[in-house]
N, C-alpha and C positions, 0 to 999 in steps of 0.2 A: 462540636459544631454550635454554632448559634441559633438561638430560637427566631431572632429577629431575620435571619438570613433564610430561614424557612419560610417564615411569612412574606418576605419579599418575593420569593420564587411562587408561591401561591398565588400571591396577589397578580402575578401578570396571567393566570389563567392555565397555568400548567396542572394543578391539583394533585395532591398527594394521594396515591393509589396504594401504597404499602411501606411496611417498616420491616427492617431485619437488623441483626446485631453483627459483631465483628465474624470474619471467617468466609469461605467461599459464598459468592453470590451468583445465583444462575438466572438469567433474564427468562420468565415465563415464555416470552417470544422468541426465544432462542437466538438474538442478535448478538448479546454481548454476556460475557462473564467476567469475574475478577474475584481477586481475594482481599476483602478488607483488613486492614490492619486491627491489633488488638485494641478493643476500646472504641472502635468506631462503630457509628449508626449509618445503617443505609437506608434511604427513601426513594422509592419510584416517584418521579415527578410527571412523566408523560410515558405511555406504552404504545402509542398507536398516532401517526404512523411511523414514528421513530421511538427510539427508547432514549429517556432522560432520566438520570439517577443523580441524587445528591448524598455524598458518604464524607463522613468525618466524624471529628470530634470538637471540644472546645476549640482548640487552637488551629486544626487543620482542617481544609475543606476541599473535597475535589468534587468537579462534575464529570460524570461520565456519560457520553451521548455516542449516538450511532447516526451516520449520514450517507447518502446515496452519493456516489462518485462516477459520473457519467464517464470520465476518462479511464476507468478501470472494469468499466461492466462487462465487457466482451473479453477480458484478460483471463487466461487459464490460469490454474494455481501456479504453475512454474514459472509464469512471467511474474507474478506477484511475490514470489518467493526470492526471485533475483532482483526484484525491484528497489536499487538503492540510490537511485538519484534523489537528492534532496528536494524538497518543496519548495516553491518560490515564496517569497515574503509576503507577496499579494494574498496566495492562497492560505497562509498562515493567518493573515490578517482577517481574511473571510471567515475562517473557521474561528476565530477568537472572539469577533464581533457578533457571531450567531449567540454567544452566551451572554445574553444581555445583563443578568445580574453582576457579573464579572465587568463587562465593558459596556455600560448603559449608554454610553457616549459614542460608540463605535469607533473608538480611536485606539485601537490596538496597534503596537508596534513590535518589529521583532528586534530584540537586542542579541540574540544568537541562536543559531541553529545546527543541527548536526544529524546523523543518522547512525542508529545502532543497529550493526547487524550480528550481534551475539548469537540472537535467538533465531528460530526458525523462519519467523515474519520479520522483517526488518521494521525497525521503530522509528519513525521520525520524531524528532525531538525540538524544542523551541523554549527559549526564556522570552517571555513576554513582558511589555511595558505598556503605559497606558491606563492601567489599572488602579485602583487604591493602594495594592500591595504588589510586588513581583509576582508574576504567574508562572509556573512551570508546566508545560504542556507535551503530550505525547500523541502520536498518531498511527495506527496500525492499518494497512489496506488488506482486505480479503476478495476472493472471488466474487464476481457477481455485482461490483461496484458497491461494497460495502465498506465503510470505513469505521475503526472503534476509535473513539478519541477520549482523552482523559485530559483536564486543565484543573491545577490544584495551586491554592495558595495559604498562607499562615498568616493567624492573627498575633500568634505570640508563641512564647515556650521554645523549647530548644530547637535548632535547627533541622528541619524535616527532609532534608534532600535525600538522605538514604533511605527514608520511609517511602517518599515518592518514587523513587528509582524501582524500588521492589514492586511497589503498586503498580506502575505502569507497565513491568513485564509480567504482572499476571492476567493482565486483558488478553482475553480471548474470546473464540466463536464457539458453539455446540458441535459445528461441523468441521472444526480444526482438523481433527484425526483421519477424517474422510479425504479433506483436501490434502493434508500432507502424504497421504498414501498414493494419491495420483500424481505426485510432482514426479516421482520417478517414473512412471508410466509416460508421462507427457514428455519429459526429457528425452527418453529412450524413443519415441514416436518422432520427435523432431530431429533427433540425430540421423534416425533412419531416413527421414525424407530429404534431410541435407544430402546424405551420401547418395541416394538414389538420383538426385537432382545433379549432383557433381558426376556421376557416373553417366547419366543420360546426356550432360554437356560434352564431356570426354568422347563419346560415341558418336554423337554429332559433329564434333570437331574431326574426329578420324575419317568419317564420311566425307566431310566438306573437302579434306586433303585429298580423298582418294578421286573424287569427282574433279577436283581441278587437276589432278595428274593426267587423268584419263583425257579431258578436255584440251590439255596442251599436246597429248599423244596425237589427238584426231586433228588439231590445227597443225600439226607438223607435217604430217601427211599430205594434207590437202594443200599446203603450200610447195611441196616436193623436196622437203627437207631430208636431208639424209646424205650418205656417200653418193658421188656422182658415177655413173655407169662408164666403164672403159668401153668405147665403141669398136675398138679393136683396129687393125691396118686395113687402110682402104686398098 
């Protein structure tokens, strides 16, 4: 990681609040955690109201940040677990342009995007242009409208794609185990609610059919329908 980049970040008013070396990193605020590759240094740039972290080495640099998402603020854990719809390009541009050290001109573009659902929490992925160098990005939703975001780029050295992939998949939250445990319960509750609604609808349909049949019978008697009576001989 380059000292000049740290200076640039500090210069925009974030302020460095801590440093750590390679290995697991846990946000004191509990918003995000990750595993930094060997040889990387991690520094906290902001911890309130969101967490912003800068981590990397001389060749590779990643920003990790948390963000509030109004669109998922009311979603339960099982909905987040099943949310594999790709983000829009406009949403990716908004996310990228918020990282001003990478996109000072707010001109981020999306060159490709995908969704990786191999992990428990789907991982939104994007390749971004418009910065000084190509940017790889990842975003993972969590319940309560929390997004975990990482954007990485390289200054030089060997291809870091595999390193970034592993790093992205290490993103997590201190409540992940609790949320994962509730997914099965929420799925079961949802399935039970759907079954109950289907049974109620079937019962209502049957009652409606019985009522219609009874109404036809009453109307038939009122009109005198039925076999004619034989009056017999006169």
